[in-house]
C-alpha positions in Angstrom: 211.8 201.5 114.9 213.3 201.5 118.4 212.5 198.6 120.6 210.5 199.1 123.8 213.4 198.0 126.1 215.9 200.5 124.6 215.8 203.3 127.2 218.2 205.7 125.4 220.0 205.9 122.1 223.7 205.3 122.5 225.9 207.3 120.1 228.0 205.3 117.6 231.2 206.4 119.3 230.0 204.8 122.6 228.9 201.6 120.8 232.4 201.3 119.2 234.2 201.9 122.5 231.9 199.4 124.2 232.8 196.7 121.6 236.5 197.5 121.9 236.3 197.2 125.6 234.6 193.8 125.3 237.4 192.6 122.9 240.0 193.6 125.5 238.1 192.1 128.4 237.5 188.7 126.7 241.2 187.7 127.2 242.1 188.8 130.7 238.7 189.7 132.2 235.5 187.9 133.2 232.5 188.2 130.9 229.1 186.6 131.4 227.5 185.8 128.1 223.8 185.2 127.3 220.7 186.6 128.9 220.5 183.9 131.7 224.1 184.5 132.8 223.7 188.3 132.6 220.5 188.1 134.7 222.3 186.1 137.4 225.2 188.5 137.4 222.9 191.5 137.9 220.9 189.8 140.6 224.1 189.0 142.5 225.4 192.5 141.8 228.4 190.9 140.2 228.5 193.1 137.1 230.2 196.4 136.4 228.4 197.0 133.1 225.7 195.3 131.1 225.7 195.5 127.3 222.4 194.7 125.5 221.9 194.3 121.7 219.2 196.5 120.2 218.1 194.0 117.6 216.8 191.2 119.9 213.6 189.6 118.8 211.3 188.9 120.6 211.8 191.8 122.9 210.6 189.9 125.9 213.9 188.1 126.1 215.9 191.1 127.3 213.2 193.6 128.3 213.7 192.8 132.1 217.4 193.7 132.0 217.2 197.5 132.1 214.6 197.4 134.9 216.7 195.0 136.9 219.8 197.0 136.3 218.1 200.2 137.5 216.9 198.4 140.7 220.5 197.1 141.4 222.1 200.4 140.3 224.2 198.7 137.6 225.0 200.7 134.5 223.9 199.4 131.1 224.2 200.3 127.5 223.2 199.2 124.1 224.9 198.1 120.9 223.3 197.8 117.5 223.9 194.2 116.6 223.7 190.8 118.3 226.3 189.4 116.0 228.8 192.2 116.7 228.2 191.8 120.5 228.9 188.0 120.2 232.0 188.4 118.2 233.4 191.2 120.4 233.0 188.9 123.5 234.8 186.0 121.8 231.8 183.9 120.6 231.3 182.6 117.1 227.5 183.1 117.4 225.2 186.0 118.3 224.6 187.2 121.9 221.7 189.3 123.1 223.5 190.5 126.3 226.9 190.5 128.0 227.8 191.3 131.6 231.3 192.6 132.3 232.3 191.4 135.8 236.1 192.0 135.5 237.3 194.1 132.6 240.9 192.9 132.6 242.9 194.8 130.0 239.8 196.9 129.2 239.8 198.7 132.5 240.6 202.1 131.1 238.0 201.8 128.3 235.5 200.6 130.8 236.0 203.8 132.8 235.5 205.9 129.7 232.3 204.0 128.7 230.9 204.2 132.3 231.3 208.0 132.3 229.4 208.3 129.0 226.7 205.7 130.0 226.0 207.5 133.3 225.4 210.7 131.4 222.9 208.9 129.2 221.0 206.8 131.7 217.6 208.1 132.6 217.8 209.5 136.1 215.4 208.5 138.8 215.0 212.1 140.0 214.5 213.0 143.7 212.7 210.4 145.7 209.7 211.8 147.5 209.4 210.7 151.1 206.0 209.4 151.9 204.4 210.6 155.0 204.1 207.8 157.5 200.7 207.1 159.0 200.6 206.6 162.7 200.5 203.0 163.6 197.8 201.5 165.7 199.0 199.7 168.8 199.3 196.0 168.4 197.0 194.0 170.7 199.1 191.9 173.1 197.7 188.4 173.5 196.3 187.7 176.9 198.2 185.3 179.0 197.0 181.8 178.6 194.5 180.9 181.3 195.7 178.3 183.7 194.8 174.9 182.5 191.9 173.5 184.3 192.9 170.5 186.3 190.4 167.8 185.7 189.3 166.0 188.7 190.0 162.3 188.6 187.1 160.3 187.3 186.0 157.7 189.7 185.5 154.3 188.4 182.0 153.1 189.2 183.3 149.6 189.5 185.7 150.6 192.3 183.1 152.5 194.2 180.7 149.6 194.3 
């Protein structure tokens, strides 16, 4: 059963090319590993591609990433397995998500992956322009009244 955060099914060929590209990028490129680092890279618009594992449990760990990527216009794709994603990026443990900041030797493979990913990503479609309502004029605050000058209080002791 597909997870809720998986927005499209990536073909096996694309998944394999993505993992190959990560293996090339781990030596000479810059990869951000783990959900927290990937989230920061997306928020800073510092990523060229986000790779998310399809077998993350609980889903809530990564379900914000496709939405955030769409807002920042950063392409993302999916691979089947957390363990394969971790190993391809040079880790000995699993990884739920990887951000490619600089592909290094994987530049050519990254281009090929990006072409296929852009074909698969759900398009936003034409954005309808909302009709603007006429604005009411903003009330300008009245000038402050001149401060009343208080008359000096006469001291009764002095008057007597």
